[in-house]
N, C-alpha and C positions, 0 to 999 in steps of 0.2 A: 481474376474475377471481373465480371461485367461492371464498368464504372457506375452505371445507373443503379445496379443492385447495391454496390458499395455505398453510394450516396444515400439510398433508402435506409440501409442498416445504420450508418453514422447518424442520420437525422433521427431515427428511431431511438438511438442511444441517448441523444440530447433530449428528445421529447420525454422519454421515460424518466430520465434524471430530473428534468424540470417539474414533471408532474409530482414525483415523490417529494422533492424538497419544498414545493410550494403548497402542498395539500395539508389540511388539518383534519381530514376524515380518513378513517383506517382503510376504507375500500379504495379510495383514490391513491393512497400510498401504496397499497398492494398492487393496484393496476400498474402504476409506474414501475414497480420492481419487476413485474411480469414482462412488461414491454422491453425493459433493459435485458433481462435474461434471454428473451427470444431474439433480440437483435444481435447479441454478442456471439451466440452459438454458431451462425454461419461464418463469422469472422475467425473463430477458433478452428473451424473444420475446413477452411478454404484451401489449404494446401493438399487435401485428399490423402495425406499420409496416414497410415494406420494409427500412429501415435496421436495425430491431430484428431482423428475421429473418436479415439478412445477418450481423449481429453474433453472433447465436446459432450460426450455421453455422461462422463463423470460430473462435469459442470452442471449439466441439465438435471441430473438426479438429485444432486446435493441442493441446488437452488430451489428446485420444486418442492423438496422436503422442507426447506427453511421457509418458503413462502406459505406453505400449508400451515406451518406452526405460527407464523405471524397472523394468518387469518383465524386460526383456532383461538389464539390468545385474545385477539380483539373481539371475537364473538363471545367468549366467556366473560370478558369485561362488560360488553354491551348487555349481555343476559342478566348480569347481577346489578349493574349500575344504570342501565338505560342510556349510556353515553357512547357515541362513536368517535368522539374527539380524541386526537392523539395524545394531547397533554393531560387528559382525564383518566389515565390508566391507574386504577387504584386497587383492583382485586389481586391478592397475593399470588394465586395460581397463574393469573394472566401475566403478571410481572415476571415470574419465574420462566414461563414459556417464552416471553418475548426476549428476555435476556439470552436464552439458549438459541432462539431463532436468529437473532442479530449476530451472535457470536459465530454461528454456522455460516451465515452469509459473508461475514468478514474474514473468517478463517482463524479465529482465536482458538488457542489450545483449550480443550481437547478435540475441537471440531476443525482441525487444521489440515488433516491428511490429504484432502482433495486439492488444496492450493498449489503445492510444489509440483504435482503431477500435471495439473492443467497448464501451469505456466510453462513446464518443459515441453508440452506438446504444442504450444502456440508459437507463432512467429514473434519477433521482438516487439513489433508495433502492437500486436494484439496483447502481448504480455504487459506492455506499458498501460494499455487501457484497463486491463484486469487489475493491475496494482494500484491504479490511481482513481480513474473516473468511475469504475464499477464499485468502488468502496465508498463513494461520496453519499449515495442515497441511504445505505444502512447507517453510516456515521451521523447523518442528519436525523434519522429516526432515534438513534441513541441519544443525540443532543436534546431532542424535544421531550424524550421520556426519561431523562437523567434522574429527575427527582423521585421516580417510582421504580427504578431498577433494583434488582436484588443485590445489595452491597457485598455480602459474603462471597456469593458466586462470582461476581464481577471482579473482585480483588484477587480471588484465587486464580481465575482465568488470566488476569493481567500478568501476575507474577510468573505463572506457568508459561505464558506466551513469551515473556521477555527472556526467560531462562532457556526454554526449549528451542526458540528461534535462533538464539546464539549457539546452542550446543549442537543442534542438528545441521547447522551450516558449516561446521568445522571440517568435515571430511568430504565435502562436495567438490566435484571438478567441473560441473556444468554451471555456467554463470547464471542462467535463468533460475535454477534451483537455489543458488546462493542468495539471489535477490528476493526469491520467494520467502526464504527463512528470514531475511532481513525485514521484509514486510511484516511477518508475523511478530518479530521482536518489537518493531515500531508500534504495532497495534496494541501490544502490551502496555507501552508507555501511554498511549491515548486512553486506554480503558481504565488505567489506574487513577487518572485525574478527572474523569468524567463526572464522578460523584461530588467532587469539591469545587471544580472550576470548569464547567462545560466549554466556555469560550476558549480556554487554553487547549482543550482537545481539538477544537477546530483549527486553531493556529498551528498546532503540531502537525495536523493532517495536511494543511496547505503547504507548509515548509517541506514535509516528507514528500509530497506529490512533486513539488518543484525539483527537489534533489534527485528523486527517482527518474523523472522525465529526462533530466540532464544525462544521467548514467545510461538509460536505455537508448536515447537518441545518439549518443556517442558510440555505443556498441553497435547500433544499427549502421552507423556511418563507416566504422572500421570492419564491419561484418565479423564480429567476434562472438562465438557462442559458448566456447569452453576455454579453460585456462591455457591449454597448449597453443591455441590460436592467438591468445593475447600476447604471448611471448614474441611473436613475429609482427605484431601489428604496429609496433613503434616505427618500422621502416616506411609504412604508408603515410602516416601523418604524425610526426614527432610532437608537434605543438599540441595537438588534440589529445594525445596520450598523457602529456604533462597535466592538462586541465582535468582529464579523467581521474588522475591520481588525486588532485585536490577535491574533486566532487565526491569521490569515495571516502576520503577522510572527513568531509563535511557530513556525509551520511553516517559515519561512525560517531559523530558528535564531538569532534575535537575542536578546542578553541584555537585561533580566533575565527573559525569558519561558521557559516550560517547554521549548520546542524547542532551546534553547541547551545544555541538560544533556547529551543523548546525543552531540552533536557535540564538546562540550568533553571528555567522557570518552574518545571514540574517538581524538581527536587526542592526548590524554595517553597512552593505551595504545600507540598507534603510535610515539610518541616513546620510551616505555620499551623498546619492542622494537627501537630503533635504526632505525626507518623514518621518519626525519625528512623525507626527500624525498617519500615517499608521502603523509605527513600534509600537507605543504605543498601538493602538487598537488591533493589532494582538497579542501582548504580553499579554494584559489583557485577551483576548479571550482564550489563552492557559491555563489560570487558571481553566476554566471549565473542560477541559480535565484532568488537574492535579487531580481534585476531584475524577473522576472514576478510575484513575490509583492508587490513594491512597486507594480507596475502595477495588480494586482488591488485592493490596498488603496486606491490613488489613485482608481481608478474607483468604488469602493463608497462612499467617504466624502468625497473632496475635490472631484471633478469635479461641476459643475452642468450639467445639460442646457441647450441654447440656448433651449428653450421651456418654459413652465410645464406641470406634470403635473396630471392630474385624479384622481390616487389619493387616497383618503381614508386616514387613519391607521387601522390595524387594532388597535382596543383589545381586541377579543374574539378571542383565539386559542385553539388547542387546549391545554387545561391540562396534559395528560400530556406532550405534546411540549415545551412551554415549560419544565416542570420539568427534564426530561432535558437539554434544551439549556442551561439555566442551570448545571447540575452539570458538564457537559462543558466549557462555556466557562470556568468558574472553574478547573477542573483544568488545562485546556490553556494557561492564562495564568499561573497562580500556583504551579506545583509546584517551581520552581527553589530557593526557600528551604528546601524540605524535602529537598534532595538528600542531606545526610548520612544521613537516615533511609532514603532510597531505596537508598543505596549499601550499607547494612548487609544488605539483602535479596539482593544479587547476589554 
């Protein structure tokens, strides 16, 4: 892709995200979401592979439908209340439609079918953007309207996402699809707590983005896209594979790694709200996800292929990527001891 075109698309992504997260009028938020959608489509389709073209069309259709629902929801609310302010969403039908629209944009169950397919058709770098940066504007809208969302629908979608995200990731061999179902599962954890402690949802999203960025950047460095290629990747960069294992276990939410912090806080908050049964169910469902994270970790570090590999160790790597990867890996593994300091910010 032409570097100038790429610069325009990345700048548009930043612009769209900034417009949405800083707006308090529904039309401005909708405009930001549309700029984001139009900027990411060429990045998905840039490889010109039929699967990439299919992924970009699926992405466009789903996001266009979700954006239309956002517009429809805000118009109904403005018609009945005369308010275009995002925080003044009060009409029940508008609240229901917005919950559905944001769930579609994020990929919450039962509106999740597009996400694994789109991620599978994208490159690892674009998949990283789709899993992290493209989720930020809808999460922000969810944060701003958390007091007026439909609680029954949101709780159902959250538990279903945590369960189905873990369940459907079990039999996958493509790493991008596994990470897509991992994303759906994590979104379930974010959605369950948004009604009770919205700031905790944002903290969970930030830490999830950090850990996912680490995994995607590592996979991009070792050029692994399916489980069979992970088995031979340890010969290229043994140390990087060891840190990948820790990042995956952190994503699974095992103590004493960073990923344990949001799950611990969410379970604590749900227990405070006297939702012990919900906390128990969602904690049990996270064990499904733990299985495929362990399988990924096992494939990347413990399994030896039956025949010898001819890969040379890569001593010379891209310096800027290596520095970024080192910072991200350190943060995604070792932030748990800093949790008292993190908790003072939320």
